[in-house]
Structure formats: structure tokens, C-alpha cells
Gaussian input, Z-matrix of N, CA and C with variables (Angstrom, degrees):
# hf/3-21g

backbone

0 1
 N
 C     1     B1
 C     2     B2     1     A1
 N     3     B3     2     A2     1     D1
 C     4     B4     3     A3     2     D2
 C     5     B5     4     A4     3     D3
 N     6     B6     5     A5     4     D4
 C     7     B7     6     A6     5     D5
 C     8     B8     7     A7     6     D6
 N     9     B9     8     A8     7     D7
 C    10    B10     9     A9     8     D8
 C    11    B11    10    A10     9     D9
 N    12    B12    11    A11    10    D10
 C    13    B13    12    A12    11    D11
 C    14    B14    13    A13    12    D12
 N    15    B15    14    A14    13    D13
 C    16    B16    15    A15    14    D14
 C    17    B17    16    A16    15    D15
 N    18    B18    17    A17    16    D16
 C    19    B19    18    A18    17    D17
 C    20    B20    19    A19    18    D18
 N    21    B21    20    A20    19    D19
 C    22    B22    21    A21    20    D20
 C    23    B23    22    A22    21    D21
 N    24    B24    23    A23    22    D22
 C    25    B25    24    A24    23    D23
 C    26    B26    25    A25    24    D24
 N    27    B27    26    A26    25    D25
 C    28    B28    27    A27    26    D26
 C    29    B29    28    A28    27    D27
 N    30    B30    29    A29    28    D28
 C    31    B31    30    A30    29    D29
 C    32    B32    31    A31    30    D30
 N    33    B33    32    A32    31    D31
 C    34    B34    33    A33    32    D32
 C    35    B35    34    A34    33    D33
 N    36    B36    35    A35    34    D34
 C    37    B37    36    A36    35    D35
 C    38    B38    37    A37    36    D36
 N    39    B39    38    A38    37    D37
 C    40    B40    39    A39    38    D38
 C    41    B41    40    A40    39    D39
 N    42    B42    41    A41    40    D40
 C    43    B43    42    A42    41    D41
 C    44    B44    43    A43    42    D42
 N    45    B45    44    A44    43    D43
 C    46    B46    45    A45    44    D44
 C    47    B47    46    A46    45    D45
 N    48    B48    47    A47    46    D46
 C    49    B49    48    A48    47    D47
 C    50    B50    49    A49    48    D48
 N    51    B51    50    A50    49    D49
 C    52    B52    51    A51    50    D50
 C    53    B53    52    A52    51    D51
 N    54    B54    53    A53    52    D52
 C    55    B55    54    A54    53    D53
 C    56    B56    55    A55    54    D54
 N    57    B57    56    A56    55    D55
 C    58    B58    57    A57    56    D56
 C    59    B59    58    A58    57    D57
 N    60    B60    59    A59    58    D58
 C    61    B61    60    A60    59    D59
 C    62    B62    61    A61    60    D60
 N    63    B63    62    A62    61    D61
 C    64    B64    63    A63    62    D62
 C    65    B65    64    A64    63    D63
 N    66    B66    65    A65    64    D64
 C    67    B67    66    A66    65    D65
 C    68    B68    67    A67    66    D66
 N    69    B69    68    A68    67    D67
 C    70    B70    69    A69    68    D68
 C    71    B71    70    A70    69    D69
 N    72    B72    71    A71    70    D70
 C    73    B73    72    A72    71    D71
 C    74    B74    73    A73    72    D72
 N    75    B75    74    A74    73    D73
 C    76    B76    75    A75    74    D74
 C    77    B77    76    A76    75    D75
 N    78    B78    77    A77    76    D76
 C    79    B79    78    A78    77    D77
 C    80    B80    79    A79    78    D78
 N    81    B81    80    A80    79    D79
 C    82    B82    81    A81    80    D80
 C    83    B83    82    A82    81    D81
 N    84    B84    83    A83    82    D82
 C    85    B85    84    A84    83    D83
 C    86    B86    85    A85    84    D84
 N    87    B87    86    A86    85    D85
 C    88    B88    87    A87    86    D86
 C    89    B89    88    A88    87    D87
 N    90    B90    89    A89    88    D88
 C    91    B91    90    A90    89    D89
 C    92    B92    91    A91    90    D90
 N    93    B93    92    A92    91    D91
 C    94    B94    93    A93    92    D92
 C    95    B95    94    A94    93    D93
 N    96    B96    95    A95    94    D94
 C    97    B97    96    A96    95    D95
 C    98    B98    97    A97    96    D96
 N    99    B99    98    A98    97    D97
 C   100   B100    99    A99    98    D98
 C   101   B101   100   A100    99    D99
 N   102   B102   101   A101   100   D100
 C   103   B103   102   A102   101   D101
 C   104   B104   103   A103   102   D102
 N   105   B105   104   A104   103   D103
 C   106   B106   105   A105   104   D104
 C   107   B107   106   A106   105   D105
 N   108   B108   107   A107   106   D106
 C   109   B109   108   A108   107   D107
 C   110   B110   109   A109   108   D108
 N   111   B111   110   A110   109   D109
 C   112   B112   111   A111   110   D110
 C   113   B113   112   A112   111   D111
 N   114   B114   113   A113   112   D112
 C   115   B115   114   A114   113   D113
 C   116   B116   115   A115   114   D114
 N   117   B117   116   A116   115   D115
 C   118   B118   117   A117   116   D116
 C   119   B119   118   A118   117   D117
 N   120   B120   119   A119   118   D118
 C   121   B121   120   A120   119   D119
 C   122   B122   121   A121   120   D120
 N   123   B123   122   A122   121   D121
 C   124   B124   123   A123   122   D122
 C   125   B125   124   A124   123   D123
 N   126   B126   125   A125   124   D124
 C   127   B127   126   A126   125   D125
 C   128   B128   127   A127   126   D126
 N   129   B129   128   A128   127   D127
 C   130   B130   129   A129   128   D128
 C   131   B131   130   A130   129   D129
 N   132   B132   131   A131   130   D130
 C   133   B133   132   A132   131   D131
 C   134   B134   133   A133   132   D132
 N   135   B135   134   A134   133   D133
 C   136   B136   135   A135   134   D134
 C   137   B137   136   A136   135   D135
 N   138   B138   137   A137   136   D136
 C   139   B139   138   A138   137   D137
 C   140   B140   139   A139   138   D138
 N   141   B141   140   A140   139   D139
 C   142   B142   141   A141   140   D140
 C   143   B143   142   A142   141   D141
 N   144   B144   143   A143   142   D142
 C   145   B145   144   A144   143   D143
 C   146   B146   145   A145   144   D144
 N   147   B147   146   A146   145   D145
 C   148   B148   147   A147   146   D146
 C   149   B149   148   A148   147   D147
 N   150   B150   149   A149   148   D148
 C   151   B151   150   A150   149   D149
 C   152   B152   151   A151   150   D150
 N   153   B153   152   A152   151   D151
 C   154   B154   153   A153   152   D152
 C   155   B155   154   A154   153   D153
 N   156   B156   155   A155   154   D154
 C   157   B157   156   A156   155   D155
 C   158   B158   157   A157   156   D156
 N   159   B159   158   A158   157   D157
 C   160   B160   159   A159   158   D158
 C   161   B161   160   A160   159   D159
 N   162   B162   161   A161   160   D160
 C   163   B163   162   A162   161   D161
 C   164   B164   163   A163   162   D162
 N   165   B165   164   A164   163   D163
 C   166   B166   165   A165   164   D164
 C   167   B167   166   A166   165   D165
 N   168   B168   167   A167   166   D166
 C   169   B169   168   A168   167   D167
 C   170   B170   169   A169   168   D168
 N   171   B171   170   A170   169   D169
 C   172   B172   171   A171   170   D170
 C   173   B173   172   A172   171   D171
 N   174   B174   173   A173   172   D172
 C   175   B175   174   A174   173   D173
 C   176   B176   175   A175   174   D174
 N   177   B177   176   A176   175   D175
 C   178   B178   177   A177   176   D176
 C   179   B179   178   A178   177   D177
 N   180   B180   179   A179   178   D178
 C   181   B181   180   A180   179   D179
 C   182   B182   181   A181   180   D180
 N   183   B183   182   A182   181   D181
 C   184   B184   183   A183   182   D182
 C   185   B185   184   A184   183   D183
 N   186   B186   185   A185   184   D184
 C   187   B187   186   A186   185   D185
 C   188   B188   187   A187   186   D186
 N   189   B189   188   A188   187   D187
 C   190   B190   189   A189   188   D188
 C   191   B191   190   A190   189   D189
 N   192   B192   191   A191   190   D190
 C   193   B193   192   A192   191   D191
 C   194   B194   193   A193   192   D192
 N   195   B195   194   A194   193   D193
 C   196   B196   195   A195   194   D194
 C   197   B197   196   A196   195   D195
 N   198   B198   197   A197   196   D196
 C   199   B199   198   A198   197   D197
 C   200   B200   199   A199   198   D198
 N   201   B201   200   A200   199   D199
 C   202   B202   201   A201   200   D200
 C   203   B203   202   A202   201   D201
 N   204   B204   203   A203   202   D202
 C   205   B205   204   A204   203   D203
 C   206   B206   205   A205   204   D204
 N   207   B207   206   A206   205   D205
 C   208   B208   207   A207   206   D206
 C   209   B209   208   A208   207   D207
 N   210   B210   209   A209   208   D208
 C   211   B211   210   A210   209   D209
 C   212   B212   211   A211   210   D210
 N   213   B213   212   A212   211   D211
 C   214   B214   213   A213   212   D212
 C   215   B215   214   A214   213   D213
 N   216   B216   215   A215   214   D214
 C   217   B217   216   A216   215   D215
 C   218   B218   217   A217   216   D216
 N   219   B219   218   A218   217   D217
 C   220   B220   219   A219   218   D218
 C   221   B221   220   A220   219   D219
 N   222   B222   221   A221   220   D220
 C   223   B223   222   A222   221   D221
 C   224   B224   223   A223   222   D222
 N   225   B225   224   A224   223   D223
 C   226   B226   225   A225   224   D224
 C   227   B227   226   A226   225   D225
 N   228   B228   227   A227   226   D226
 C   229   B229   228   A228   227   D227
 C   230   B230   229   A229   228   D228
 N   231   B231   230   A230   229   D229
 C   232   B232   231   A231   230   D230
 C   233   B233   232   A232   231   D231
 N   234   B234   233   A233   232   D232
 C   235   B235   234   A234   233   D233
 C   236   B236   235   A235   234   D234
 N   237   B237   236   A236   235   D235
 C   238   B238   237   A237   236   D236
 C   239   B239   238   A238   237   D237
 N   240   B240   239   A239   238   D238
 C   241   B241   240   A240   239   D239
 C   242   B242   241   A241   240   D240
 N   243   B243   242   A242   241   D241
 C   244   B244   243   A243   242   D242
 C   245   B245   244   A244   243   D243
 N   246   B246   245   A245   244   D244
 C   247   B247   246   A246   245   D245
 C   248   B248   247   A247   246   D246
 N   249   B249   248   A248   247   D247
 C   250   B250   249   A249   248   D248
 C   251   B251   250   A250   249   D249
 N   252   B252   251   A251   250   D250
 C   253   B253   252   A252   251   D251
 C   254   B254   253   A253   252   D252

   B1=1.3857
   B2=1.6296
   B3=1.3487
   B4=1.3981
   B5=1.4990
   B6=1.2203
   B7=1.5386
   B8=1.4573
   B9=1.2682
   B10=1.5119
   B11=1.5038
   B12=1.3736
   B13=1.4994
   B14=1.5509
   B15=1.2555
   B16=1.4548
   B17=1.5539
   B18=1.2874
   B19=1.4602
   B20=1.6185
   B21=1.3470
   B22=1.4632
   B23=1.5551
   B24=1.2960
   B25=1.4534
   B26=1.7422
   B27=1.1723
   B28=1.4267
   B29=1.6222
   B30=1.2648
   B31=1.4264
   B32=1.5210
   B33=1.3259
   B34=1.4709
   B35=1.6156
   B36=1.3529
   B37=1.4889
   B38=1.6019
   B39=1.3856
   B40=1.5699
   B41=1.5040
   B42=1.2741
   B43=1.5106
   B44=1.4285
   B45=1.3299
   B46=1.4375
   B47=1.5674
   B48=1.3144
   B49=1.4715
   B50=1.5032
   B51=1.3432
   B52=1.3727
   B53=1.6136
   B54=1.4146
   B55=1.3800
   B56=1.5599
   B57=1.3000
   B58=1.4700
   B59=1.4658
   B60=1.3086
   B61=1.4379
   B62=1.6883
   B63=1.1353
   B64=1.5164
   B65=1.4694
   B66=1.4092
   B67=1.5329
   B68=1.4689
   B69=1.2431
   B70=1.5641
   B71=1.5782
   B72=1.3142
   B73=1.3887
   B74=1.5223
   B75=1.3358
   B76=1.4255
   B77=1.5675
   B78=1.3880
   B79=1.4362
   B80=1.5940
   B81=1.3155
   B82=1.4271
   B83=1.4987
   B84=1.3396
   B85=1.3719
   B86=1.4993
   B87=1.3198
   B88=1.4148
   B89=1.5872
   B90=1.2968
   B91=1.4546
   B92=1.6731
   B93=1.2866
   B94=1.5079
   B95=1.5155
   B96=1.2379
   B97=1.4841
   B98=1.5452
   B99=1.3753
   B100=1.5569
   B101=1.5516
   B102=1.2852
   B103=1.4994
   B104=1.5321
   B105=1.2973
   B106=1.4941
   B107=1.7840
   B108=1.3432
   B109=1.4215
   B110=1.5316
   B111=1.3131
   B112=1.5154
   B113=1.5800
   B114=1.2832
   B115=1.4607
   B116=1.5505
   B117=1.2727
   B118=1.4833
   B119=1.6421
   B120=1.2977
   B121=1.4336
   B122=1.7432
   B123=1.3956
   B124=1.3551
   B125=1.5056
   B126=1.2912
   B127=1.4540
   B128=1.4632
   B129=1.4096
   B130=1.4019
   B131=1.5504
   B132=1.2652
   B133=1.4993
   B134=1.5513
   B135=1.3241
   B136=1.4934
   B137=1.5188
   B138=1.2957
   B139=1.3983
   B140=1.5841
   B141=1.4387
   B142=1.4232
   B143=1.4544
   B144=1.3505
   B145=1.5600
   B146=1.5417
   B147=1.3294
   B148=1.4551
   B149=1.5718
   B150=1.2511
   B151=1.5414
   B152=1.5878
   B153=1.2792
   B154=1.4903
   B155=1.5352
   B156=1.2708
   B157=1.4418
   B158=1.5808
   B159=1.3166
   B160=1.5725
   B161=1.4586
   B162=1.2833
   B163=1.6089
   B164=1.5062
   B165=1.2703
   B166=1.5639
   B167=1.4871
   B168=1.3095
   B169=1.4592
   B170=1.4935
   B171=1.3122
   B172=1.5676
   B173=1.5207
   B174=1.1701
   B175=1.4540
   B176=1.5890
   B177=1.2464
   B178=1.6138
   B179=1.3915
   B180=1.3435
   B181=1.4806
   B182=1.5308
   B183=1.2681
   B184=1.5265
   B185=1.5878
   B186=1.4773
   B187=1.5397
   B188=1.4802
   B189=1.3861
   B190=1.4197
   B191=1.5651
   B192=1.2814
   B193=1.4139
   B194=1.4839
   B195=1.2700
   B196=1.5075
   B197=1.4857
   B198=1.4328
   B199=1.3380
   B200=1.5846
   B201=1.3084
   B202=1.4635
   B203=1.3935
   B204=1.3507
   B205=1.5081
   B206=1.5770
   B207=1.3983
   B208=1.4346
   B209=1.5922
   B210=1.4053
   B211=1.4379
   B212=1.6071
   B213=1.2816
   B214=1.4949
   B215=1.4898
   B216=1.2988
   B217=1.4182
   B218=1.5445
   B219=1.2717
   B220=1.5608
   B221=1.5430
   B222=1.2284
   B223=1.5762
   B224=1.4623
   B225=1.3868
   B226=1.4781
   B227=1.4413
   B228=1.2142
   B229=1.4282
   B230=1.5989
   B231=1.3674
   B232=1.4337
   B233=1.5214
   B234=1.2921
   B235=1.5234
   B236=1.4668
   B237=1.3153
   B238=1.4499
   B239=1.6136
   B240=1.2399
   B241=1.5519
   B242=1.5744
   B243=1.2906
   B244=1.3832
   B245=1.5018
   B246=1.3061
   B247=1.4969
   B248=1.5242
   B249=1.2669
   B250=1.4765
   B251=1.3814
   B252=1.2959
   B253=1.4211
   B254=1.4580
   A1=107.19
   A2=120.60
   A3=123.58
   A4=112.08
   A5=116.44
   A6=118.68
   A7=107.89
   A8=120.09
   A9=120.50
   A10=112.19
   A11=117.84
   A12=120.59
   A13=111.19
   A14=121.15
   A15=122.05
   A16=107.41
   A17=119.84
   A18=118.89
   A19=104.20
   A20=116.47
   A21=119.28
   A22=109.52
   A23=121.01
   A24=123.62
   A25=106.17
   A26=116.40
   A27=117.66
   A28=112.77
   A29=115.68
   A30=119.99
   A31=111.90
   A32=116.04
   A33=118.54
   A34=112.74
   A35=110.45
   A36=116.44
   A37=111.91
   A38=111.70
   A39=113.35
   A40=108.82
   A41=119.81
   A42=120.65
   A43=111.14
   A44=126.27
   A45=127.58
   A46=107.00
   A47=115.36
   A48=117.25
   A49=107.25
   A50=119.15
   A51=118.53
   A52=105.84
   A53=113.12
   A54=118.56
   A55=113.08
   A56=125.66
   A57=122.79
   A58=116.75
   A59=118.83
   A60=113.95
   A61=102.34
   A62=123.98
   A63=125.75
   A64=111.36
   A65=114.94
   A66=116.90
   A67=114.26
   A68=115.28
   A69=119.92
   A70=108.77
   A71=121.83
   A72=118.27
   A73=112.93
   A74=118.57
   A75=118.73
   A76=115.39
   A77=112.60
   A78=116.74
   A79=108.51
   A80=119.83
   A81=122.15
   A82=101.99
   A83=121.48
   A84=121.80
   A85=119.04
   A86=115.07
   A87=119.30
   A88=110.90
   A89=117.81
   A90=118.97
   A91=108.18
   A92=113.41
   A93=115.98
   A94=110.62
   A95=126.58
   A96=123.13
   A97=110.92
   A98=112.57
   A99=118.70
   A100=104.61
   A101=119.26
   A102=122.03
   A103=112.64
   A104=110.57
   A105=119.52
   A106=106.44
   A107=104.56
   A108=109.37
   A109=110.34
   A110=118.32
   A111=122.42
   A112=104.15
   A113=116.94
   A114=119.56
   A115=111.07
   A116=117.76
   A117=126.23
   A118=106.49
   A119=115.80
   A120=114.94
   A121=105.51
   A122=118.34
   A123=116.55
   A124=110.43
   A125=120.82
   A126=124.35
   A127=108.01
   A128=123.26
   A129=124.46
   A130=110.33
   A131=116.55
   A132=115.44
   A133=110.03
   A134=117.41
   A135=118.31
   A136=107.78
   A137=122.58
   A138=126.80
   A139=115.21
   A140=110.13
   A141=116.27
   A142=114.10
   A143=113.23
   A144=122.72
   A145=106.80
   A146=116.49
   A147=114.72
   A148=112.87
   A149=120.72
   A150=120.89
   A151=108.71
   A152=118.43
   A153=119.76
   A154=111.45
   A155=121.33
   A156=123.76
   A157=109.29
   A158=112.03
   A159=113.10
   A160=113.30
   A161=114.14
   A162=114.76
   A163=109.12
   A164=116.26
   A165=118.60
   A166=111.90
   A167=119.60
   A168=120.20
   A169=111.68
   A170=111.92
   A171=113.10
   A172=111.16
   A173=120.82
   A174=122.63
   A175=114.11
   A176=113.00
   A177=110.64
   A178=106.93
   A179=125.66
   A180=125.36
   A181=100.95
   A182=120.69
   A183=120.27
   A184=113.97
   A185=111.93
   A186=114.13
   A187=109.17
   A188=120.12
   A189=120.66
   A190=109.56
   A191=119.10
   A192=117.67
   A193=110.18
   A194=123.25
   A195=123.00
   A196=114.03
   A197=119.82
   A198=123.18
   A199=108.47
   A200=119.84
   A201=118.22
   A202=109.48
   A203=120.84
   A204=125.71
   A205=104.67
   A206=118.11
   A207=122.49
   A208=108.60
   A209=110.97
   A210=119.81
   A211=109.22
   A212=116.10
   A213=121.51
   A214=110.09
   A215=120.24
   A216=124.62
   A217=105.45
   A218=114.56
   A219=116.26
   A220=108.76
   A221=118.05
   A222=116.23
   A223=110.09
   A224=119.09
   A225=122.78
   A226=110.70
   A227=123.96
   A228=122.04
   A229=112.21
   A230=118.09
   A231=117.19
   A232=108.38
   A233=120.27
   A234=121.46
   A235=108.54
   A236=118.41
   A237=120.27
   A238=112.07
   A239=116.48
   A240=123.12
   A241=107.84
   A242=118.19
   A243=121.29
   A244=116.73
   A245=118.91
   A246=117.19
   A247=114.43
   A248=119.42
   A249=121.51
   A250=115.60
   A251=123.52
   A252=129.55
   A253=110.80
   D1=-40.48
   D2=175.32
   D3=-63.91
   D4=-39.73
   D5=178.57
   D6=-63.95
   D7=-46.51
   D8=-176.82
   D9=-66.47
   D10=-34.87
   D11=171.38
   D12=-65.81
   D13=-42.47
   D14=-177.31
   D15=-69.32
   D16=-37.17
   D17=-171.95
   D18=-74.16
   D19=-43.93
   D20=-178.71
   D21=-61.29
   D22=-40.42
   D23=-178.55
   D24=-69.96
   D25=-37.93
   D26=175.68
   D27=-68.28
   D28=-39.01
   D29=-179.46
   D30=-71.79
   D31=-30.44
   D32=-175.03
   D33=-101.06
   D34=5.14
   D35=-176.76
   D36=-64.48
   D37=-29.46
   D38=-176.93
   D39=-71.89
   D40=-26.66
   D41=-177.12
   D42=-89.17
   D43=-4.45
   D44=-179.68
   D45=-84.07
   D46=149.74
   D47=-174.47
   D48=-130.22
   D49=149.08
   D50=-174.71
   D51=-85.39
   D52=158.06
   D53=173.85
   D54=-52.93
   D55=157.57
   D56=173.47
   D57=-58.11
   D58=-34.28
   D59=-170.97
   D60=-85.16
   D61=-31.40
   D62=170.88
   D63=-61.68
   D64=-45.42
   D65=-179.89
   D66=-64.65
   D67=-38.37
   D68=-179.00
   D69=-76.66
   D70=-38.69
   D71=178.07
   D72=-69.81
   D73=-22.14
   D74=-177.60
   D75=-91.06
   D76=-7.43
   D77=-171.28
   D78=-92.34
   D79=109.27
   D80=174.70
   D81=-154.96
   D82=108.00
   D83=-178.78
   D84=-57.87
   D85=-26.10
   D86=-178.33
   D87=-69.20
   D88=-32.06
   D89=-173.46
   D90=-117.42
   D91=41.20
   D92=-173.19
   D93=-62.58
   D94=-44.18
   D95=179.03
   D96=-51.53
   D97=-53.75
   D98=-173.39
   D99=-62.22
   D100=-43.80
   D101=-174.65
   D102=-65.49
   D103=-37.13
   D104=-179.33
   D105=-63.50
   D106=-46.59
   D107=-177.49
   D108=-63.32
   D109=-36.43
   D110=-179.45
   D111=-66.85
   D112=-45.24
   D113=-179.14
   D114=-58.75
   D115=-49.44
   D116=175.52
   D117=-53.04
   D118=-44.09
   D119=-171.17
   D120=-72.91
   D121=-34.66
   D122=177.15
   D123=-68.77
   D124=-35.50
   D125=178.09
   D126=-62.74
   D127=-48.84
   D128=-178.58
   D129=-63.14
   D130=-43.32
   D131=-177.89
   D132=-61.31
   D133=-40.20
   D134=-178.28
   D135=-72.87
   D136=-34.37
   D137=169.61
   D138=-52.03
   D139=-48.13
   D140=176.12
   D141=-60.69
   D142=-48.43
   D143=-176.42
   D144=-57.97
   D145=-37.83
   D146=-178.66
   D147=-83.49
   D148=-23.14
   D149=-176.98
   D150=-90.08
   D151=-25.07
   D152=-177.84
   D153=-63.46
   D154=-44.32
   D155=-177.54
   D156=-70.78
   D157=-38.77
   D158=176.02
   D159=-66.71
   D160=-39.17
   D161=176.64
   D162=-64.34
   D163=-44.20
   D164=-179.87
   D165=-59.78
   D166=-43.75
   D167=177.51
   D168=-67.91
   D169=-40.96
   D170=177.96
   D171=-68.42
   D172=-33.43
   D173=175.82
   D174=-70.91
   D175=-39.78
   D176=178.99
   D177=-77.34
   D178=-29.54
   D179=-178.52
   D180=-69.34
   D181=-47.47
   D182=-178.15
   D183=-56.15
   D184=-39.90
   D185=-179.18
   D186=-69.45
   D187=-36.95
   D188=-179.39
   D189=-67.12
   D190=-47.80
   D191=-179.35
   D192=-63.24
   D193=-42.84
   D194=177.15
   D195=-60.36
   D196=-36.05
   D197=179.25
   D198=-72.58
   D199=-34.42
   D200=179.94
   D201=-70.92
   D202=-38.11
   D203=-176.23
   D204=-68.56
   D205=-42.11
   D206=-178.54
   D207=-56.53
   D208=-47.81
   D209=-172.82
   D210=-65.75
   D211=-34.93
   D212=177.21
   D213=-69.57
   D214=-41.10
   D215=-178.61
   D216=-62.88
   D217=-49.85
   D218=-178.16
   D219=-63.84
   D220=-39.43
   D221=179.25
   D222=-65.42
   D223=-39.29
   D224=173.93
   D225=-64.97
   D226=-46.31
   D227=-179.22
   D228=-66.50
   D229=-35.04
   D230=177.95
   D231=-73.03
   D232=-27.71
   D233=179.14
   D234=-71.68
   D235=-37.45
   D236=-175.35
   D237=-79.53
   D238=-11.41
   D239=-178.48
   D240=-96.80
   D241=-26.34
   D242=-179.10
   D243=-71.92
   D244=131.54
   D245=-178.17
   D246=-66.38
   D247=139.66
   D248=172.62
   D249=-97.70
   D250=131.39
   D251=-174.49
   D252=-71.63

């Protein structure tokens, strides 16, 4: 799930636009390399802020599902080893 989220964010990054205030403050042709680095840093921080909650929810969901499956397997194994009268 985290991989799919990261890939979709990277694929759609070209279509995202900055807010007007950010776009105007970053536009200065004389300092273009520094401004582009700042814009990339903003984009990366937004991507991380979006990916972390998705990864946390996915990880917790995976842990819950694995523990439920493990409990069901243990209950099934215990039932198959118990003698039936």
C-alpha cells in the first residue's frame, strides 16, 4: 500500500500546482537553481506528510490481519489435536 501511494504521488506530481503565494515567491529568474531546490524540498515534505499516515494505517491494518489469521490458525490446530468423544 505504501509503495502504491508513493508511486501515485510521484506520477501525479507534475500535474500539481503550487498555491499562488508560493508560486510568486519562488519566481525569480536570477536565483532559479536555489528556488527550484526550495520548490523540490516543499514538494518532498508534502509527499512525506501524505505518505506517513497512509503507511501507518497500512502497517497497523497488516498487523491486525496477521494476528487474526495467526489466532485462527492456532485455534484450528488446537481443535484438530483435541480428542473427540
